[in-house]
C-alpha positions as CSV (number, residue, x, y, z in Angstrom):
1,M,95.4,64.0,42.8
2,A,95.9,64.0,38.7
3,M,93.0,67.1,38.5
4,S,94.7,68.5,41.5
5,F,98.4,68.5,40.3
6,V,97.0,69.9,37.0
7,L,95.3,72.7,38.4
8,T,98.0,73.7,40.6
9,A,100.6,73.5,37.3
10,C,98.4,75.4,35.3
11,A,97.9,78.6,38.4
12,T,99.5,81.9,37.4
13,K,100.5,84.6,40.0
14,P,98.6,87.4,38.9
15,D,100.6,90.3,37.4
16,T,99.6,93.2,40.1
17,V,99.4,92.9,43.9
18,E,97.4,95.5,45.8
19,L,99.1,96.5,49.1
20,T,95.9,96.7,51.4
21,E,97.9,95.7,55.0
22,W,99.5,98.8,56.8
23,Q,100.5,100.1,59.8
24,F,100.8,103.6,61.2
25,S,103.0,105.3,63.5
26,W,102.2,106.9,67.0
27,H,104.6,107.1,70.3
28,N,106.9,104.4,69.0
29,Q,103.9,101.9,68.7
30,W,102.3,100.6,65.2
31,Y,98.9,100.4,64.8
32,P,96.4,99.0,61.9
33,A,96.4,101.7,59.2
34,T,93.2,101.4,56.6
35,V,94.7,101.5,53.2
36,P,93.0,103.9,51.1
37,G,92.7,106.4,54.1
38,F,93.9,109.7,55.7
39,I,96.1,109.8,58.7
40,H,92.5,111.1,60.7
41,T,90.2,108.4,60.1
42,D,93.1,106.0,60.9
43,L,93.3,107.5,64.5
44,M,90.0,107.4,64.8
45,A,89.6,104.3,64.0
46,N,92.3,103.0,66.8
47,G,90.1,105.3,68.9
48,L,93.5,107.6,69.4
49,I,91.5,110.9,68.3
50,P,87.3,111.5,68.5
51,D,85.2,112.5,65.9
52,P,86.1,116.1,64.6
53,Y,82.6,116.6,63.1
54,L,81.2,116.6,66.5
55,A,80.6,118.9,69.1
56,T,84.1,121.4,68.7
57,N,86.5,118.5,68.5
58,E,87.7,119.8,65.5
59,D,90.1,122.5,67.8
60,S,91.4,119.7,69.5
61,V,93.0,118.0,66.4
62,R,94.9,121.1,64.8
63,W,98.0,119.0,66.1
64,V,97.6,116.1,63.9
65,Y,99.2,117.2,60.8
66,D,100.1,120.7,61.2
67,E,103.7,120.4,62.8
68,R,104.3,116.4,63.0
69,K,105.6,113.2,60.4
70,W,103.5,110.5,60.2
71,V,104.9,107.2,58.9
72,Y,103.7,104.5,57.0
73,R,104.7,101.1,56.6
74,T,103.7,97.3,55.1
75,T,105.5,94.1,54.2
76,I,105.1,92.2,51.3
77,A,106.3,88.1,51.5
78,R,108.5,87.4,48.2
79,E,106.2,84.5,46.8
80,A,103.1,86.6,46.8
81,L,105.0,89.5,44.5
82,P,104.2,89.2,40.7
83,E,106.5,87.1,38.7
84,G,109.6,90.0,36.9
85,D,113.1,90.3,38.3
86,T,112.0,94.6,37.8
87,L,108.6,95.5,39.3
88,W,106.6,99.0,40.0
89,L,105.1,100.3,42.9
90,I,102.3,102.5,41.6
91,T,101.0,104.6,44.1
92,E,97.4,106.5,42.9
93,G,97.4,109.3,45.3
94,L,99.5,109.8,47.8
95,A,97.8,113.1,50.1
96,G,100.6,115.6,51.8
97,P,104.3,115.6,50.6
98,C,106.6,112.5,51.1
99,E,108.8,110.4,51.2
100,I,108.7,106.8,50.2
101,D,111.8,104.2,50.8
102,I,111.5,100.4,49.8
103,D,113.7,98.0,52.0
104,G,115.7,101.0,53.3
105,R,118.1,101.0,50.6
106,Y,118.0,104.9,48.9
107,G,119.3,106.3,52.0
108,H,119.5,110.0,51.5
109,D,118.2,109.4,47.9
110,L,114.8,109.1,49.2
111,H,111.7,109.2,46.6
112,F,110.4,113.0,47.0
113,Y,106.2,113.3,46.4
114,D,104.3,116.4,46.6
115,N,100.8,116.6,44.8
116,M,98.0,114.3,46.1
117,F,95.8,114.5,42.7
118,I,98.9,112.3,40.7
119,S,99.6,108.7,40.8
120,N,103.3,107.7,40.6
121,E,105.3,104.7,39.9
122,L,108.6,103.6,41.3
123,D,110.4,100.5,39.7
124,F,112.5,98.0,42.4
125,V,114.4,95.1,42.1
126,P,113.1,92.6,45.3
127,A,116.4,91.5,46.8
128,D,115.5,89.4,49.8
129,D,112.8,87.3,51.0
130,S,110.0,90.0,51.8
131,V,109.6,93.6,50.5
132,R,109.3,96.2,53.1
133,I,107.8,99.7,52.6
134,K,107.7,102.8,53.9
135,V,105.7,106.2,53.4
136,T,106.5,109.5,55.5
137,F,104.5,112.0,56.0
138,L,106.1,115.7,56.3
139,P,104.6,118.5,57.6
140,L,103.7,121.2,55.8
141,E,106.1,124.0,56.6
142,H,108.7,121.2,56.3
143,N,112.0,122.8,54.3
144,D,114.6,120.7,53.1
145,W,116.5,123.1,50.3
146,S,119.4,120.4,49.8
147,R,117.2,118.2,48.6
148,G,115.3,120.2,46.8
149,I,112.0,119.9,49.4
150,D,110.5,123.7,50.1
151,L,107.2,123.9,50.9
152,K,107.3,127.7,51.7
153,S,107.7,130.6,49.5
154,G,111.5,130.9,50.5
155,R,113.2,129.8,47.2
156,Y,110.4,131.3,45.4
157,G,111.2,135.0,46.4
158,I,107.8,136.2,45.9
159,P,104.9,136.2,48.8
160,L,101.9,134.4,48.1
161,P,98.3,134.8,49.8
162,D,98.5,131.3,51.5
163,R,101.0,128.3,51.7
164,R,98.4,126.2,49.7
165,A,100.5,128.0,47.0
166,F,103.2,125.8,47.5
167,T,102.1,122.1,47.8
168,R,99.4,120.3,45.3
169,I,96.8,119.5,48.5
170,A,93.1,119.8,48.3
171,P,92.9,123.2,49.1
172,Y,89.5,122.5,51.0
173,Q,91.1,120.9,53.6
174,Q,93.0,124.2,55.1
175,G,89.7,125.1,55.5
176,W,86.8,127.3,53.8
177,D,84.1,129.1,54.7
178,W,81.9,126.2,54.6
179,G,84.6,123.5,55.9
180,P,87.0,122.8,59.0
181,K,90.7,123.3,58.9
182,M,91.7,119.9,59.3
183,P,95.1,119.6,57.1
184,T,95.8,116.4,56.7
185,C,97.4,113.3,54.6
186,G,98.0,109.7,54.2
187,I,97.5,106.7,51.4
188,W,94.0,108.3,49.5
189,K,94.0,105.6,46.6
190,R,95.2,102.7,46.0
191,V,98.4,101.0,45.7
192,Y,100.1,98.2,44.4
193,I,102.5,96.5,42.8
194,T,102.9,95.0,39.5
195,N,105.2,93.9,36.7
196,N,104.3,95.9,34.1
197,P,103.9,99.6,35.2
198,N,101.3,100.1,32.0
199,H,98.8,98.6,34.0
200,R,98.3,101.7,36.3
201,N,94.7,102.4,36.6
202,T,93.5,99.0,35.5
203,Q,90.7,99.7,37.8
204,N,89.4,102.9,37.2
205,I,88.9,102.1,33.3
206,Q,85.1,102.1,32.8
207,S,82.6,99.2,32.3
208,S,82.1,98.6,28.7
209,Q,78.3,100.1,29.3
210,N,79.9,103.3,29.9
211,T,81.8,103.2,27.2
212,Q,78.9,102.7,24.8
213,I,77.7,105.2,26.7
214,A,80.5,107.6,25.7
215,Q,80.2,106.4,22.4
216,S,76.8,107.0,21.4
217,T,76.9,110.4,23.7
218,L,79.8,112.3,22.3
219,T,79.2,111.3,18.8
220,N,76.9,114.5,19.4
221,P,78.8,116.3,21.8
222,I,77.2,119.2,23.7
223,T,79.1,122.5,22.7
224,L,79.7,125.8,24.2
225,K,79.8,129.1,22.4
226,Q,81.3,132.3,24.0
227,E,80.6,134.6,21.2
228,P,80.5,138.9,21.2
229,D,76.8,140.3,20.4
230,S,75.2,143.3,21.2
231,I,74.9,142.7,25.0
232,G,78.9,141.8,25.1
233,Q,79.3,138.3,25.2
234,S,77.5,135.3,25.9
235,F,78.1,132.1,27.4
236,T,75.5,129.2,26.3
237,F,75.7,125.5,25.9
238,Y,74.3,123.7,22.7
239,R,72.9,120.6,22.1
240,D,71.9,119.1,18.4
241,G,72.7,122.7,17.5
242,K,69.9,123.9,20.1
243,P,70.8,126.3,23.1
244,L,70.0,124.7,26.4
245,F,69.3,126.2,29.5
246,V,71.7,125.1,32.6
247,K,70.1,124.3,35.7
248,G,72.0,123.0,38.5
249,A,74.5,123.6,41.6
250,N,78.0,123.5,42.8
251,W,79.7,120.4,44.2
252,I,82.1,120.5,46.9
253,P,83.7,117.2,48.6
254,V,81.6,115.3,49.9
255,H,83.5,114.7,53.2
256,S,86.8,116.5,54.8
257,F,88.2,113.1,54.4
258,P,86.9,112.0,50.7
259,I,87.7,108.2,50.4
260,D,86.3,106.2,48.0
261,D,84.6,103.7,50.2
262,S,80.9,102.5,50.7
263,A,80.0,105.2,53.3
264,N,80.9,108.3,51.0
265,R,79.2,105.6,47.9
266,A,76.4,106.4,49.5
267,R,76.5,110.0,49.9
268,Y,77.5,110.1,46.1
269,R,73.9,108.0,45.3
270,L,71.8,110.0,47.7
271,L,73.2,113.6,46.5
272,L,73.3,113.0,42.7
273,T,69.8,111.5,42.7
274,S,68.4,114.2,45.0
275,A,70.0,116.2,42.6
276,K,68.3,114.5,39.6
277,E,65.0,114.6,41.3
278,A,65.3,118.3,41.9
279,G,65.3,118.7,38.0
280,F,69.2,119.3,37.4
281,N,70.8,118.5,34.4
282,M,74.6,119.8,35.4
283,L,77.0,120.3,38.5
284,R,80.0,122.3,38.4
285,V,82.9,120.5,40.2
286,W,84.6,123.4,42.2
287,G,87.8,123.9,41.8
288,G,89.3,123.8,45.6
289,G,88.4,120.4,45.9
290,I,88.9,117.3,44.5
291,Y,89.7,115.4,40.7
292,E,86.4,113.4,41.8
293,H,86.9,109.3,41.5
294,D,85.4,107.6,38.4
295,Y,82.2,106.9,40.7
296,F,81.0,110.0,41.1
297,F,80.8,110.8,36.9
298,D,79.8,106.7,36.3
299,L,77.1,108.0,38.3
300,C,76.3,111.7,36.2
301,D,76.3,109.3,33.0
302,S,73.8,107.1,34.2
303,L,72.0,109.8,36.1
304,G,72.1,112.2,32.1
305,L,73.7,115.1,34.7
306,M,76.3,117.0,32.6
307,V,79.4,118.0,34.5
308,W,81.6,121.6,34.3
309,M,85.2,120.1,35.6
310,D,87.3,122.9,37.3
311,F,90.8,122.3,37.5
312,N,92.0,121.7,41.4
313,F,93.2,125.2,41.5
314,S,91.0,127.7,43.2
315,T,91.5,132.0,44.7
316,M,95.3,131.5,44.9
317,L,98.3,132.7,42.8
318,Y,100.6,129.7,41.9
319,P,104.7,129.8,42.0
320,D,105.6,129.0,37.9
321,N,109.1,127.6,39.2
322,D,110.4,124.6,37.0
323,E,109.3,121.5,39.9
324,M,105.8,123.3,40.2
325,L,105.0,123.7,36.5
326,A,106.1,119.7,35.5
327,S,104.1,118.5,38.4
328,I,101.2,120.5,37.2
329,R,101.3,119.5,34.2
330,E,101.5,115.9,34.9
331,E,98.2,116.4,37.1
332,A,96.4,118.0,34.6
333,R,98.0,115.1,32.2
334,Q,96.7,112.1,34.2
335,N,93.2,113.0,35.2
336,V,92.3,114.4,32.1
337,A,93.3,111.0,30.6
338,R,91.2,109.4,33.3
339,I,88.0,111.6,33.3
340,A,87.3,112.4,29.3
341,K,86.6,108.5,29.4
342,H,82.9,109.9,31.5
343,P,80.4,111.7,28.8
344,C,79.1,113.7,31.4
345,V,81.8,116.0,31.4
346,V,80.9,119.2,29.0
347,L,83.4,121.7,30.0
348,W,87.0,122.1,31.6
349,C,87.8,125.2,33.6
350,G,91.5,126.3,34.3
351,N,90.2,127.4,37.6
352,N,87.8,129.1,40.4
353,E,88.1,132.6,41.0
354,V,91.9,133.1,40.2
355,K,91.5,135.9,37.8
356,N,88.9,137.6,39.8
357,G,91.5,137.5,43.1
358,W,94.3,139.1,41.2
359,E,92.5,142.3,40.0
360,D,89.6,142.4,43.1
361,W,91.5,141.3,46.0
362,G,94.0,143.6,47.0
363,W,96.8,141.2,46.8
364,Q,98.8,143.4,44.8
365,S,98.8,146.3,47.9
366,Q,99.0,143.8,50.5
367,F,102.0,142.4,49.5
368,N,103.9,145.0,48.0
369,W,105.2,143.2,45.0
370,T,107.2,145.2,42.6
371,P,106.6,145.6,39.1
372,E,109.2,142.9,38.2
373,Q,107.1,140.4,40.7
374,R,103.5,141.2,39.5
375,A,104.8,140.5,35.6
376,R,106.2,137.4,36.7
377,L,102.8,136.3,38.7
378,E,100.8,136.8,35.4
379,K,103.1,135.4,33.5
380,A,102.9,132.5,35.5
381,M,98.7,132.8,35.5
382,D,99.4,132.9,31.5
383,T,101.3,129.7,31.7
384,I,99.5,127.7,33.7
385,F,96.0,128.2,32.8
386,G,96.0,131.4,30.1
387,Y,95.7,134.7,31.1
388,P,92.5,136.7,29.8
389,S,93.4,139.9,30.1
390,T,90.5,140.7,27.7
391,S,86.8,139.4,27.4
392,S,88.7,136.4,25.8
393,N,88.0,133.4,28.2
394,S,89.9,130.7,26.2
395,S,93.6,129.4,25.5
396,T,95.2,127.2,23.3
397,S,99.0,127.3,24.6
398,S,98.8,127.2,28.4
399,I,99.8,123.7,30.5
400,L,96.0,123.2,30.7
401,A,94.7,123.9,27.8
402,Q,97.2,121.6,26.0
403,A,96.4,118.9,28.7
404,V,92.7,119.0,27.3
405,R,93.9,119.1,23.3
406,D,96.2,116.2,24.1
407,C,94.2,114.1,26.7
408,D,90.6,114.7,25.5
409,P,90.0,112.7,22.7
410,Y,86.4,114.1,22.4
411,G,87.6,118.0,22.3
412,R,85.4,119.1,24.8
413,P,86.4,123.1,25.7
414,Y,88.6,124.7,28.0
415,I,88.0,128.0,29.3
416,T,91.0,129.7,31.6
417,T,88.9,130.9,34.2
418,S,85.5,131.1,36.4
419,P,84.2,133.9,36.7
420,L,85.3,136.1,33.6
421,Y,84.6,139.2,35.6
422,G,84.4,139.7,39.3
423,W,81.0,140.6,40.8
424,G,82.1,144.3,41.2
425,H,83.1,145.1,37.0
426,P,79.9,146.1,35.3
427,E,81.1,143.6,32.6
428,C,80.3,140.6,35.1
429,T,76.5,140.9,34.1
430,T,77.2,141.2,30.3
431,H,80.2,138.9,29.7
432,G,81.2,135.3,30.2
433,D,79.7,133.4,33.4
434,S,79.4,135.3,36.5
435,H,80.2,134.9,40.1
436,Y,77.6,137.7,41.8
437,W,78.1,137.9,45.5
438,G,76.7,141.2,46.0
439,V,74.0,138.9,47.8
440,W,75.4,137.5,51.0
441,W,79.1,139.4,51.2
442,G,78.2,143.0,49.9
443,E,75.2,142.1,52.3
444,L,72.3,144.0,49.8
445,P,68.6,142.9,49.0
446,F,67.8,139.5,47.6
447,E,65.7,142.1,44.6
448,V,69.3,142.8,43.4
449,Y,69.2,139.7,41.7
450,K,66.8,141.2,39.0
451,E,69.5,143.6,38.0
452,K,72.3,141.1,38.0
453,T,71.6,138.7,36.1
454,G,74.2,137.8,33.9
455,R,74.8,135.8,31.0
456,F,75.5,132.4,32.6
457,M,75.5,132.4,36.8
458,S,77.8,130.2,37.6
459,E,77.9,130.9,41.7
460,Y,75.6,132.8,43.8
461,G,73.7,132.2,47.1
462,F,72.9,132.4,50.8
463,Q,73.4,131.0,53.9
464,S,71.1,129.1,56.4
465,Y,71.2,126.4,59.5
466,P,70.4,123.5,59.5
467,M,67.7,121.7,61.3
468,L,67.1,121.0,64.6
469,S,67.2,117.7,64.1
470,T,70.7,117.8,62.6
471,I,72.2,120.0,64.4
472,K,71.0,117.3,67.8
473,Q,73.5,114.8,66.0
474,F,76.6,116.9,66.0
475,C,76.0,119.1,69.1
476,P,75.8,118.3,72.7
477,E,72.5,118.9,74.6
478,D,73.8,121.6,76.9
479,Q,74.5,123.8,73.7
480,L,71.6,124.1,71.5
481,Y,71.9,127.4,71.3
482,I,73.1,129.4,68.5
483,D,75.9,131.5,70.1
484,S,77.4,127.8,71.6
485,P,80.9,126.9,71.5
486,T,79.7,124.4,69.2
487,L,77.5,126.1,66.8
488,R,80.5,128.5,66.6
489,S,82.4,126.6,65.5
490,H,80.2,125.1,62.7
491,Q,79.4,128.4,61.4
492,K,82.7,129.3,59.6
493,H,82.1,132.2,57.8
494,G,82.8,135.3,60.2
495,R,80.1,137.1,59.4
496,G,77.9,134.5,59.1
497,L,75.0,135.0,61.4
498,Q,75.0,138.7,61.2
499,I,74.0,138.5,57.5
500,I,71.4,136.1,58.4
501,D,70.2,138.1,61.2
502,K,69.8,140.8,59.1
503,A,68.3,139.8,56.0
504,M,65.8,138.2,58.0
505,R,64.3,141.0,60.1
506,Q,64.2,142.7,56.2
507,Y,62.2,139.6,54.8
508,Y,60.5,137.6,58.3
509,G,60.7,140.5,60.7
510,F,62.5,137.7,63.0
511,D,66.5,137.2,64.2
512,S,68.2,134.3,66.5
513,K,67.5,136.6,69.5
514,S,63.6,136.9,69.1
515,L,63.3,132.9,68.2
516,N,64.5,130.2,69.4
517,L,67.0,127.9,68.4
518,E,64.5,125.6,66.1
519,D,62.2,128.2,65.0
520,F,65.3,130.1,63.8
521,C,66.5,127.5,62.0
522,Y,63.3,126.7,60.4
523,V,63.3,130.4,59.4
524,S,67.1,130.8,58.2
525,Q,66.2,127.6,55.9
526,L,63.1,129.7,54.6
527,L,64.8,132.7,53.9
528,Q,67.3,130.9,52.3
529,A,65.1,128.9,50.0
530,W,63.2,132.8,49.3
531,G,66.6,134.8,49.0
532,T,67.8,131.8,46.4
533,G,65.1,130.8,44.6
534,Y,64.4,134.6,43.8
535,G,67.9,134.7,42.0
536,I,67.1,131.5,40.0
537,F,63.6,133.0,39.1
538,C,65.6,135.9,38.2
539,H,67.4,133.8,36.2
540,I,65.1,131.7,33.8
541,S,63.0,135.1,33.6
542,D,65.8,137.0,31.6
543,P,66.2,135.3,28.1
544,R,69.7,136.9,28.4
545,C,70.9,134.6,30.7
546,D,71.6,130.7,29.7
547,G,72.4,129.2,33.0
548,T,71.9,129.4,36.7
549,L,74.1,127.1,38.8
550,Y,73.5,128.0,42.6
551,W,76.6,127.5,45.4
552,Q,76.2,124.8,46.7
553,L,74.1,121.7,46.4
554,N,75.8,119.6,49.3
555,D,78.1,120.0,52.8
556,C,81.4,118.4,53.3
557,W,80.6,117.9,57.3
558,P,77.2,119.6,59.5
559,V,77.7,123.2,59.5
560,A,75.3,126.4,58.8
561,S,76.5,126.7,55.4
562,W,74.8,127.5,51.2
563,S,74.1,124.0,50.7
564,S,70.8,122.9,50.0
565,I,71.7,119.0,51.1
566,D,72.6,118.8,54.6
567,Y,75.3,116.8,55.3
568,Y,73.5,114.0,57.0
569,G,71.6,113.8,53.8
570,N,68.3,115.9,54.9
571,W,67.0,118.2,51.7
572,K,66.9,122.2,53.3
573,A,64.0,123.9,52.2
574,L,65.9,125.6,49.0
575,H,66.3,122.2,47.5
576,Y,62.7,121.8,47.1
577,R,63.0,125.6,45.9
578,A,65.2,124.8,43.4
579,Q,63.1,121.7,42.6
580,A,59.8,123.5,42.0
581,L,61.6,126.4,39.8
582,Y,64.0,123.9,37.7
583,K,60.8,121.5,37.1
584,L,59.5,124.7,35.3
585,L,61.8,124.5,32.4
586,S,61.4,120.7,31.3
587,Q,62.7,120.4,27.7
588,P,65.8,121.1,26.9
589,Q,66.1,125.1,25.6
590,A,66.7,127.9,26.9
591,A,64.4,130.0,28.9
592,A,63.0,132.3,27.0
593,S,61.5,129.4,24.7
594,S,60.0,127.2,26.9
595,P,56.2,126.5,26.6
596,N,53.9,128.1,29.3
597,L,56.8,129.5,31.0
598,G,55.3,132.7,31.2
599,E,52.1,131.8,32.8
600,Q,54.4,129.9,35.4
601,L,56.5,132.5,35.7
602,R,53.6,135.3,37.0
603,Y,52.6,133.1,40.0
604,W,56.1,133.3,41.1
605,E,56.2,137.2,39.9
606,K,52.9,137.8,42.6
607,Y,54.6,135.5,44.9
608,Y,57.9,137.4,45.5
609,S,55.8,140.5,45.5
610,V,54.9,140.5,49.1
611,Y,57.5,139.9,52.1
612,P,56.2,137.1,54.2
613,K,56.6,139.6,57.5
614,D,53.9,141.6,55.4
615,R,51.0,138.7,54.5
616,T,48.5,138.0,56.9
617,Y,48.3,134.4,58.2
618,P,45.5,133.1,60.0
619,E,45.3,130.0,62.8
620,A,46.9,127.0,61.4
621,K,44.1,124.6,60.7
622,Y,45.0,121.3,59.5
623,T,44.1,117.3,59.2
624,L,46.8,114.9,59.2
625,G,47.2,111.0,58.7
626,Q,49.8,108.9,57.6
627,S,49.8,105.0,55.9
628,W,52.7,103.4,54.1
629,Q,52.6,102.6,50.5
630,S,52.9,98.5,49.2
631,D,56.6,99.0,49.2
632,G,56.5,100.4,52.8
633,K,57.1,103.8,51.8
634,L,55.9,106.2,54.8
635,V,52.7,108.4,53.2
636,V,51.9,111.7,54.9
637,N,48.7,113.1,53.5
638,I,47.7,116.5,54.7
639,T,44.7,118.3,54.6
640,A,44.8,122.7,54.7
641,K,41.8,123.7,56.4
642,S,42.7,127.4,56.4
643,D,45.7,129.0,54.3
644,L,49.1,127.6,55.2
645,Y,52.4,128.5,54.7
646,D,55.3,126.5,54.5
647,V,54.4,123.4,55.7
648,Y,57.3,121.5,56.6
649,I,57.2,117.9,58.0
650,E,59.1,115.2,59.2
651,T,59.6,112.6,60.9
652,V,59.9,111.7,64.8
653,P,61.9,110.6,66.2
654,H,64.0,111.8,63.2
655,I,65.4,110.3,60.4
656,N,67.3,111.1,57.8
657,G,66.0,111.6,54.2
658,H,63.7,113.6,52.5
659,F,59.8,114.1,51.8
660,S,58.7,114.4,47.5
661,S,56.9,117.4,48.7
662,N,57.6,119.7,51.8
663,F,58.0,123.4,52.7
664,V,55.0,124.1,50.8
665,D,51.9,126.6,50.7
666,L,48.5,125.3,51.4
667,R,44.7,127.2,50.6
668,A,42.4,126.1,52.7
669,D,40.6,122.7,51.3
670,Q,44.1,122.2,49.5
671,K,45.9,118.6,49.5
672,L,49.6,117.6,50.4
673,R,50.5,114.0,49.6
674,A,53.9,112.9,50.7
675,V,56.4,110.3,50.5
676,F,59.3,109.5,52.5
677,Y,62.6,108.8,51.2
678,P,65.2,107.8,53.8
679,A,68.5,108.5,53.4
680,D,69.5,104.9,54.2
681,P,67.3,102.6,52.6
682,T,66.9,100.3,54.6
683,A,65.7,102.3,58.0
684,D,62.7,101.6,59.8
685,V,59.8,103.9,59.3
686,R,57.1,101.8,60.9
687,N,56.7,103.3,64.3
688,V,57.9,107.3,63.8
689,K,55.2,110.0,64.5
690,I,55.2,113.4,62.1
691,K,55.9,116.6,63.3
692,V,54.3,119.8,61.4
693,K,55.2,123.4,61.8
694,T,54.2,126.0,59.4
695,L,55.0,129.8,59.7
696,N,51.2,130.7,60.4
697,E,52.4,129.6,64.1
698,L,55.5,131.5,64.3
699,Y,53.4,134.9,63.4
700,N,50.5,134.4,65.6
701,G,52.8,133.3,68.5
702,K,51.5,129.7,68.6
């Protein structure tokens, strides 16, 4: 009894209590909600909507957020709260414009929030035996000018290209040419009550191990030099005073509902280890997604992957009213302070393609802005980002530049925009970083990459379809044809199939009409690997170029896209091709000085000298065997008896994952040994068989 009394007497209440028991309202009934989460994930969990990733279900859930309010609530007993007369409610992320009410006492003075990238705090005095919290998410079209709430252009007075400009939500959730249009809302990050507001983000502080890594790494930081030269303006990263050739891809969110949960953490691990395995040294976190979770940066720290970090502004002009500028200022400072702790970050970039859109996309004539309106919009760009109207791409006075200056203690560089010049300008190959989209958007042949290689290639690429085994995971059996409603729904580019068909006919002599779906998907991946791979080859071959980041590494849902790894974690042919080419540059130095690079590049120059449709293909002959390593991993062995082209192997039944080698050419008598790595490490591979496909079979009519 004495010991029990002492323990009770010494027990202290926690100073922070996380709120995880929530409900949401639907048709006057309350359902359990998962926080962190989104309204779509809560509706799915309660069986109220179907999985929007499957079939054409995306269309059936369009109603969820566009025109209705969603209410969340929770109650916590007074004795469970931290000690203190005044407490603070901390919300780390509220997705969508919303109002918060505590104990029904705020009435007309509900606290309004409109930035999902900001952590907010609200002080209150508990008055009853329990505290009741209600969060009401408002439709994107909501307006209440009497209270200063305007999510459209009404009070701003200047029409802008999209409503995304007037609220700080994840741009890609409103639809992109690789992602579904599923605007959503919800409590997407932690919520807690504390007796000390300085405890904000306590669970986001890095581990001591990562802090040690940061201290040791950032004493010799990677630097960026943008210097005028005989060509134009360089864009070169340096490590220890030596130029560093950058190899990697662009990163988008791993899911349309990017919660930091166990399922998405598994996606982070698979994607980032796959990037490392393919020889990447950098990822560009694209500015139309989210400010990534600390877990992403922790993994990049541990893997030695550099991160180019876009601020979350993309392909849009933004208003400069006082409320928006204040929100952006707080967003920038909070996120720089959080992310700057990670040594992987080497660059802050103000936005994705805002300058490019302003100069090149016809907005000026489309919206018929007056000279005064144009001047105000250009000033807004300068205020937020620092508008580089000359060849300069730096700023010290803009809101984002000041946030980097004040909140990144390691002084990493800030650039205002990416790219510096759009791909229609001659300067795109001579000044700064380049997004080259003459291939794909311009429907130009892949050979154009040779003449359009810039100083640093930060975006370029070509689409492919996922393999049939991936498509079967989201497409009904009766819709397994290229023009089915499901496959049209999962091709978000208006000319996507047309562009693929055009290039496939040029390089392979096939198209979607001459091939069945399985073969078309296979050849579309070969085409993507051929074309984007040729871009990589041109970039690493050109001594003027100091980096190549193709578009894009990953998908946020199952879709035809530019990704090199599909949504389910399967490597596409492009990822294997990137691995082969990136590993030519295994040393941290510029392409022109890499040892033995010339001989290796000559192999690829010869490879790209003949189109696949113009080769001679013998009958495919090979022997196939499989075994298991001592650790249980599946091993496939192929011995070529004739020349084989683009040998593709997969498991039957299909298991998501990748082989150590795939989509390879083999000369007669060459051997391939490939180890299989399932996306789910616990997957049982003991009873699978192996399926082999070669390009030989397609050209020889099987």
